[in-house]
N, C-alpha and C positions, 0 to 999 in steps of 0.2 A: 256602269251612267246609260246605257246603250237601252234597258230595262226601265230602269229608274223613268230616261228624258220620251221614251214611251206609255210612260204611263203618263208621264204628264201634259203630255201629245194627243191623247185618248187615240195611239197609231200604235196598228202590232194589233195579239190580241196576250198583251202579259195580265190585263185582271182576272181570268178567261186559268190564265195558267198557275196561279196561285190562291182561288178560292174558289170551295168548293161549290155547289151550283144550288148547296139547297142552306147556305150563307141566309140569316135575315137577319136582318138595323135597325135595332129601336134612334129612334135619333127623341131626343128630351132637352123638357126644354117646362120656365115657369115663368108663368107671362101675372103681372099681375093689372092686366087690362089691352085695351087695343089699341092699337099706333098703325097707321102708314109702313113707317118706320118692320114692324113686327109684322105685319102681313105679306110688306118684301121678304124680309129674312123665313116666313117661314115658307112663304112660294118658294123662293133658294132651295133650300132645302128639301124640299119636294123634289127640282128640277137634279138638285144632286144625288139623288135618290132613283129617278130615270133616268140618269148617266150611268149610272153604276148598275143598272139591270140586273138587279138584282129586288126578295121581296124585301119591301122595309115600311117600317111605317111610324109617325110623328104624334109623339105623346105631350101633350099640352094639359100640367099641371097650372094650374090655378084657385084662388082662394073663392072659394062657392058665394060671396057675395056679384064675383064678376062675367062668371063661369054664361051666366043667361046675354051680357054684354059680347063673351065672344066670340061663342057661338055661330050666330049669323054671318059673319064675314067670312071664318072659315070654314062654313058645310061645303063650301065646292070645290074645295081642297080633299082630292080622294085621299084616302091614308092620315087620317086626323084623327086621337080619340082625345079629348077634354075630359080630363081628371078632373071633378073643381075635389078641395082640399080646405080643414078650418085653419083660417088665420092667416097670413102673410107671412111666412117666409119661406124663402126662395131654396134652403136644405131642405127640408120636410117636401117642395110642391117635386125636387128628384128626388125623392128617397120614394116617396109613391109614386112616381110616372113607372123607375126603377120599377117597381114590387108589379104593379100592371102589364107592365115589359113584359110580350111574349117573344122575345128577341138573347139569346144569348148574346151579342154584340149589341155594344152601349155606345152612338155619342152625345156626349151634350151638347147643346147651346144654347146661345142667349141674344134672344133676339134686341134684349134692350141695349149693347154693344153692339149689332151689325151697322156696316157701313157700306157705300157705294165706293166701288170701284171708281174710282175715271175709267 
């Protein structure tokens, strides 16, 4: 219980003891269009990646028609890769994002369902 509490509170070196240093993580999502909520969601994923202290990448699959609109607001966020796909299909976007990933560990997230905590 103490280790779980340390992990949740960010105290101690719990993650250092269970995660090898060479681990990389890919955060993958499908995004049809850009919104403030989507930008906040991607930024929060970036914060999580930074807090973990591991190498990470954020892969965003998007319809080809949306890629040009999505790219500019995300250029300021490090480690973001935009992957254009044909059509509008969340499952296909996540599959293509997985194929483009350079990591063994994948975390899927959905900016459309991102909510702010009070």
